Structure formats: structure tokens, C-alpha cells
Backbone bond lengths (Angstrom), bond angles and torsions (degrees), N, CA, C in turn:
res aa  C-N    CA-C-N  psi(-1)  N-CA   C-N-CA  omega(-1)  CA-C   N-CA-C  phi
1 M - - - 1.445 - - 1.523 110.86 -
2 F 1.339 116.55 -47.06 1.463 120.40 178.76 1.522 110.68 -59.85
3 F 1.331 116.23 -43.32 1.454 120.95 -177.67 1.526 111.14 -62.86
4 E 1.326 117.08 -40.98 1.473 120.67 178.79 1.524 110.50 -63.67
5 H 1.342 118.01 -42.48 1.464 120.93 177.99 1.522 110.32 -65.99
6 F 1.313 115.60 -39.16 1.461 119.60 178.91 1.522 110.30 -62.91
7 Q 1.327 118.05 -44.35 1.461 121.34 178.54 1.523 110.59 -62.27
8 L 1.309 118.23 -42.32 1.456 121.74 178.20 1.522 110.32 -63.08
9 Y 1.319 116.70 -44.25 1.460 121.59 178.13 1.528 110.46 -59.89
10 M 1.315 116.91 -45.20 1.468 120.98 179.33 1.521 111.06 -64.11
11 Y 1.310 117.80 -38.86 1.455 121.53 178.32 1.529 110.70 -64.19
12 I 1.327 116.61 -44.06 1.461 120.31 178.90 1.525 110.52 -62.89
13 L 1.339 116.68 -41.81 1.460 120.23 176.50 1.528 111.47 -61.04
14 K 1.322 116.73 -41.92 1.459 120.54 -179.79 1.525 111.15 -64.18
15 V 1.320 117.80 -43.56 1.464 121.44 178.31 1.522 110.07 -62.64
16 F 1.349 116.32 -45.25 1.459 120.32 179.08 1.524 110.68 -61.71
17 F 1.339 116.90 -45.38 1.456 120.37 -179.43 1.527 110.73 -62.70
18 N 1.326 117.79 -41.37 1.464 120.64 177.29 1.518 110.99 -59.40
19 F 1.333 116.87 -42.39 1.458 121.53 179.48 1.531 110.33 -62.53
20 V 1.333 117.02 -49.60 1.461 121.34 -179.26 1.527 110.30 -63.22
21 Y 1.327 115.82 -45.81 1.466 121.82 -179.27 1.518 111.11 -58.33
22 M 1.314 117.67 -48.43 1.469 121.35 -178.13 1.521 111.51 -67.21
23 N 1.329 118.04 -37.94 1.456 120.07 -179.68 1.519 112.28 -73.56
24 Q 1.317 117.26 -34.43 1.452 119.40 -177.14 1.525 111.66 -77.59
25 T 1.300 118.95 -32.34 1.457 121.03 -176.52 1.523 112.92 -94.40
26 K 1.312 118.74 -23.11 1.464 123.23 176.64 1.526 112.63 43.60
27 N 1.314 115.98 56.52 1.471 122.71 177.18 1.518 113.62 63.76
28 K 1.301 117.93 20.73 1.457 120.85 176.13 1.525 108.95 -89.50
29 S 1.304 113.83 157.30 1.461 118.76 170.38 1.519 107.29 -81.77
30 I 1.315 116.38 153.11 1.462 120.88 -176.45 1.521 109.23 -118.18
31 V 1.314 115.34 131.20 1.458 122.41 176.98 1.525 107.76 -107.30
32 L 1.322 116.21 120.94 1.452 122.18 174.89 1.529 107.12 -102.90
33 F 1.326 115.96 129.95 1.458 120.17 -173.68 1.520 110.21 -137.98
34 D 1.315 116.43 160.79 1.461 122.27 177.29 1.527 107.44 -75.44
35 G 1.311 116.35 107.08 1.457 121.60 -175.95 1.517 114.09 -70.84
36 L 1.319 118.03 -11.22 1.461 121.37 179.70 1.527 112.33 -94.21
37 C 1.304 116.98 -13.47 1.468 123.07 -173.62 1.529 110.66 -89.78
38 N 1.331 116.69 125.48 1.463 120.48 178.41 1.536 112.05 -64.21
39 L 1.322 117.22 -38.17 1.470 119.85 177.21 1.522 110.51 -62.79
40 C 1.303 116.77 -43.73 1.464 121.13 -179.36 1.517 111.20 -65.56
41 N 1.328 117.37 -41.79 1.452 121.29 177.72 1.526 111.17 -64.51
42 S 1.316 117.37 -39.76 1.470 120.56 175.61 1.518 110.60 -63.65
43 S 1.318 116.64 -37.64 1.466 120.65 177.91 1.523 111.33 -64.15
44 V 1.328 116.93 -39.75 1.471 120.89 177.88 1.527 109.35 -64.08
45 R 1.331 117.68 -44.16 1.473 119.99 177.43 1.523 110.88 -60.63
46 F 1.317 116.70 -39.22 1.465 121.18 177.83 1.532 110.41 -62.18
47 I 1.322 116.64 -46.64 1.471 120.93 179.87 1.530 109.45 -62.10
48 L 1.320 117.61 -45.37 1.466 120.67 179.34 1.533 111.45 -57.75
49 K 1.307 116.09 -40.39 1.472 121.50 -179.26 1.523 112.03 -68.14
50 H 1.323 117.78 -36.89 1.455 121.97 -172.77 1.527 114.53 -103.05
51 D 1.312 116.91 -1.13 1.470 121.42 179.41 1.526 108.58 -93.64
52 K 1.310 116.48 77.49 1.466 121.58 -176.00 1.528 112.71 -69.37
53 K 1.328 117.33 -22.43 1.465 121.11 178.20 1.526 111.45 -81.97
54 E 1.325 116.54 -7.57 1.466 122.89 -177.44 1.528 111.90 50.37
55 Q 1.307 115.59 47.14 1.466 119.71 -177.56 1.512 113.39 -94.40
56 Y 1.329 118.38 -3.76 1.460 120.39 -179.04 1.524 111.65 -109.43
57 S 1.321 114.60 134.95 1.457 122.83 167.92 1.518 106.22 -109.07
58 F 1.326 117.25 161.55 1.459 121.24 -173.11 1.519 111.38 -133.89
59 A 1.323 115.11 149.98 1.464 122.11 171.66 1.518 107.78 -150.97
60 S 1.303 115.50 142.60 1.459 121.02 175.90 1.526 109.21 -71.87
61 L 1.304 116.43 141.76 1.468 120.45 176.46 1.532 111.73 -62.45
62 Q 1.331 116.96 -21.80 1.453 120.49 179.81 1.531 112.01 -83.13
63 S 1.319 118.15 -7.64 1.462 121.48 -174.77 1.531 112.33 -82.05
64 D 1.319 114.36 158.05 1.465 120.61 175.11 1.528 110.04 -63.96
65 A 1.337 116.59 -35.20 1.469 120.40 -178.46 1.525 111.02 -60.47
66 S 1.325 116.87 -43.89 1.469 118.61 -179.22 1.524 110.94 -68.93
67 T 1.316 116.63 -37.62 1.466 120.24 177.53 1.519 109.81 -59.49
68 K 1.331 116.66 -46.32 1.462 120.88 -179.75 1.525 111.61 -66.18
69 L 1.334 116.82 -41.41 1.462 119.71 178.64 1.525 111.19 -60.85
70 L 1.323 116.18 -48.75 1.460 120.18 -178.30 1.527 111.71 -65.95
71 L 1.322 116.82 -37.26 1.460 121.14 176.50 1.531 109.89 -64.31
72 H 1.315 115.45 -44.15 1.462 121.10 178.95 1.531 111.76 -59.49
73 L 1.322 116.13 -35.79 1.468 121.29 -178.90 1.528 112.70 -92.09
74 N 1.339 117.30 7.23 1.470 123.48 -178.95 1.530 112.18 56.68
75 Y 1.324 115.56 39.06 1.462 121.24 178.89 1.514 108.37 -106.20
76 K 1.325 116.58 128.02 1.466 120.75 -177.73 1.523 110.57 -76.12
77 K 1.292 115.06 130.90 1.466 122.35 178.54 1.520 107.49 -100.64
78 D 1.329 115.98 66.44 1.461 120.91 -174.45 1.522 112.87 -71.53
79 D 1.310 116.25 -41.41 1.454 118.26 -179.07 1.524 109.08 -144.67
80 L 1.305 115.24 165.35 1.454 120.75 -177.92 1.529 111.25 -104.61
81 N 1.305 116.95 30.58 1.455 121.13 -177.57 1.520 113.67 -95.94
82 S 1.316 117.89 14.94 1.448 119.18 -175.98 1.523 111.86 -142.99
83 I 1.298 115.18 139.90 1.450 120.39 168.21 1.528 106.66 -71.93
84 V 1.313 116.86 146.79 1.462 121.34 -179.72 1.518 107.67 -127.40
85 L 1.315 116.62 133.03 1.452 122.76 176.73 1.517 108.22 -115.84
86 I 1.320 115.81 127.03 1.458 121.44 177.11 1.519 107.74 -112.00
87 E 1.317 115.11 118.86 1.467 121.86 176.31 1.522 106.97 -119.55
88 G 1.315 116.43 100.78 1.458 119.74 -175.02 1.508 109.68 67.18
89 V 1.329 116.72 -116.26 1.464 120.34 177.21 1.530 111.85 -106.62
90 K 1.327 116.93 5.19 1.470 120.51 178.43 1.520 109.46 -94.50
91 V 1.327 114.30 139.28 1.455 121.13 -178.77 1.522 108.68 -120.64
92 Y 1.329 115.58 129.85 1.460 122.19 178.09 1.528 107.84 -123.40
93 N 1.327 116.27 149.96 1.456 118.91 176.47 1.527 110.50 -139.20
94 K 1.295 114.19 175.49 1.461 124.28 177.36 1.528 112.00 51.48
95 S 1.318 117.93 -135.92 1.467 121.12 -172.69 1.526 112.65 -64.38
96 T 1.306 117.19 -33.10 1.470 119.58 179.59 1.525 110.07 -65.12
97 A 1.318 117.63 -40.73 1.463 120.92 177.01 1.521 110.66 -62.99
98 V 1.326 117.01 -45.44 1.460 121.43 -179.96 1.521 110.76 -59.33
99 L 1.319 116.70 -47.17 1.462 120.21 -177.81 1.530 112.52 -68.37
100 R 1.315 117.20 -37.06 1.473 119.97 177.71 1.522 111.00 -67.25
101 I 1.318 117.24 -35.00 1.464 120.47 175.64 1.526 109.19 -66.48
102 A 1.322 116.52 -48.54 1.471 120.93 -178.83 1.526 111.85 -58.89
103 K 1.312 116.05 -35.07 1.473 120.94 -179.22 1.525 111.83 -57.25
104 E 1.315 117.38 -30.35 1.467 122.03 -175.65 1.527 113.62 -96.57
105 L 1.319 117.91 1.28 1.456 120.94 -179.80 1.521 110.51 -84.71
106 R 1.330 115.39 -179.23 1.463 121.20 -178.59 1.526 111.70 -54.95
107 P 1.338 115.38 156.28 1.472 119.18 176.08 1.517 111.19 -52.13
108 L 1.250 115.09 151.40 1.456 128.64 -173.39 1.523 109.79 87.29
109 W 1.335 118.66 -53.67 1.463 119.66 177.51 1.520 110.44 -67.36
110 N 1.322 116.90 -32.41 1.459 118.86 -178.82 1.526 112.19 -70.08
111 C 1.325 117.48 -15.45 1.469 120.83 176.60 1.530 112.06 -66.48
112 S 1.324 116.46 -22.20 1.462 119.30 179.57 1.527 111.87 -64.82
113 Y 1.338 116.51 -14.94 1.467 119.43 177.56 1.534 111.28 -62.40
114 L 1.312 117.24 -19.14 1.467 120.48 177.48 1.531 112.08 -57.93
115 F 1.330 117.08 -24.61 1.465 120.86 178.74 1.531 112.57 -66.05
116 I 1.318 116.75 -8.18 1.465 121.19 178.37 1.533 110.77 -62.57
117 I 1.336 116.49 -21.09 1.475 119.33 179.99 1.534 112.11 -72.11
118 I 1.326 116.79 -18.78 1.470 120.21 175.69 1.527 107.26 -71.42
119 P 1.309 117.90 134.30 1.471 119.87 -178.69 1.529 111.71 -53.28
120 E 1.319 115.01 141.07 1.463 121.73 -175.32 1.533 112.43 -57.52
121 F 1.318 117.80 -38.69 1.463 118.86 -177.55 1.532 110.98 -64.84
122 I 1.308 118.33 -30.61 1.466 121.23 176.48 1.529 110.01 -73.82
123 R 1.343 116.19 -48.75 1.465 120.58 178.71 1.520 111.07 -57.98
124 D 1.330 116.66 -45.09 1.463 120.74 -177.73 1.531 112.04 -69.42
125 S 1.316 117.64 -30.15 1.473 119.77 175.84 1.521 110.50 -63.88
126 I 1.323 116.69 -42.59 1.470 121.05 176.75 1.528 109.38 -65.37
127 Y 1.334 116.22 -44.78 1.466 121.22 178.36 1.527 110.41 -57.69
128 D 1.332 117.09 -47.25 1.465 121.84 -179.04 1.522 111.97 -61.47
129 F 1.326 117.00 -38.63 1.458 121.00 178.82 1.534 110.39 -62.63
130 I 1.333 116.22 -45.61 1.470 120.49 178.49 1.532 110.03 -65.77
131 A 1.339 116.77 -44.71 1.465 120.97 -179.10 1.528 111.10 -60.75
132 K 1.305 116.72 -39.20 1.469 121.28 -178.84 1.532 111.08 -64.27
133 N 1.319 116.96 -32.06 1.463 121.66 -174.70 1.529 113.97 -105.98
134 R 1.329 117.91 4.32 1.463 120.39 -171.68 1.527 113.57 -62.41
135 Y 1.310 118.81 -38.11 1.470 120.00 179.51 1.535 110.25 -68.69
136 K 1.328 115.79 -39.45 1.464 120.35 -179.07 1.537 110.49 -66.92
137 W 1.331 116.97 -41.89 1.462 121.08 -176.41 1.530 113.57 -81.78
138 F 1.317 117.38 -37.76 1.471 120.71 -171.25 1.527 113.83 -115.92
139 G 1.314 118.18 -11.53 1.453 121.29 178.54 1.520 112.82 91.82
140 K 1.334 113.79 176.41 1.459 121.26 -174.44 1.518 108.92 -140.90
141 R 1.336 116.31 142.11 1.459 122.35 176.31 1.523 109.60 -92.75
142 K 1.317 115.12 163.81 1.465 119.04 176.55 1.519 111.05 -84.96
143 A 1.335 116.53 -26.64 1.465 120.84 -179.77 1.523 109.06 -153.54
144 C 1.317 115.52 155.85 1.462 121.43 177.65 1.526 108.83 -76.08
145 Q 1.324 116.19 138.29 1.462 120.82 179.44 1.526 109.43 -125.25
146 I 1.345 115.78 147.38 1.464 119.04 171.51 1.517 106.11 -71.12
147 H 1.296 116.55 133.23 1.455 122.30 -169.32 1.526 114.09 -70.44
148 N 1.306 116.71 -40.80 1.455 121.25 -177.03 1.523 105.98 -157.21
149 L 1.304 117.21 134.45 1.467 119.54 -175.62 1.527 112.58 -60.92
150 K 1.331 117.79 -25.72 1.464 118.10 178.79 1.528 111.84 -68.49
151 Y 1.321 117.51 -16.74 1.464 121.96 178.06 1.531 112.46 -102.40
152 K 1.308 117.57 7.25 1.462 121.42 -175.00 1.524 112.81 -52.72
153 D 1.324 116.89 -39.28 1.471 120.75 -177.98 1.531 112.70 -71.32
154 R 1.307 117.92 -9.14 1.468 121.07 179.08 1.520 111.87 -89.69
155 F 1.345 117.32 -5.21 1.456 121.89 -179.77 1.514 109.91 -104.61
156 I 1.316 115.56 133.98 1.467 121.79 -177.88 1.520 108.26 -88.53
157 N 1.314 115.91 129.95 1.468 121.70 179.54 1.507 110.60 -83.04
């Protein structure tokens, strides 16, 4: 009896989460980033500035929203060393996420997508090296902050 109620409860939560998720993102791609990392925060500001189509929404990897999104998509949140891009039900991370984001930005920046021809293991090795040293090189925040109030609606709560 308990198990049946638990399953029903979980189903209702999943339906509710799907409704909230779809309404809040409105067919946008979602960028999950390390909200404590200065490099990552600068990258989000860069994307906001160059994303004229306003197709990206954002959430900190430390937030409950990102945890729920990744859980919903059956994606393991093992570490916070990677940017994550969610496009529909597809999840990309590390260099592939960065390049797919760049592909959709203003002309000139979208040319960087050409680096996709470099094998992923090479791209990700470079990405991992930068990610490993990002706090040392760029610093760390104590908490994630919304970057500018005019972009508040682009961040998922």
C-alpha cells in the first residue's frame, strides 16, 4: 500500500515538474554552470551579451533546479567541473557543450564551432585542465549571484 502511494506521489511530482520545466524554459536550451566559479560566471555574462535570440536559460549547478533537471534527464551530477547544456532531452557537457553554445551566438563567435572537428578526447583534456585550475587562476565566489536584474527571467529558480 505504501509503495503504491509512493509511486503515485512520484508520478504526480514528475508531471508537475514537467509542467513547470516546460513553462519556465519555453523551448530554450538550458546552460548549467558552476555558480561559484568566476570564469563560469564571466562565461554566462558573455553568453547573455551575445545571445541575441535569447534562446538560453541558466541555472547554477549548485541549485535545486539543476539537480532536479539532471535527475529528470537521468544525468549523473558526479562533479561540478563541467558546464552542462540541455537541449530538449539531450545533455552535453565539457567542450561539446561550450562549442554548441558558441555555435548559436552572434556571427564570428559561432565560427568557433569549427573546433568540433577536433576529437572529443583532445578537446575535453584541454577543458579538464582549465576546469581543474579555474579557481586558482580566476578565483571563486562565496555564492552564486544573478548577474543583472534585466536578465533575471533568464535564470531558472
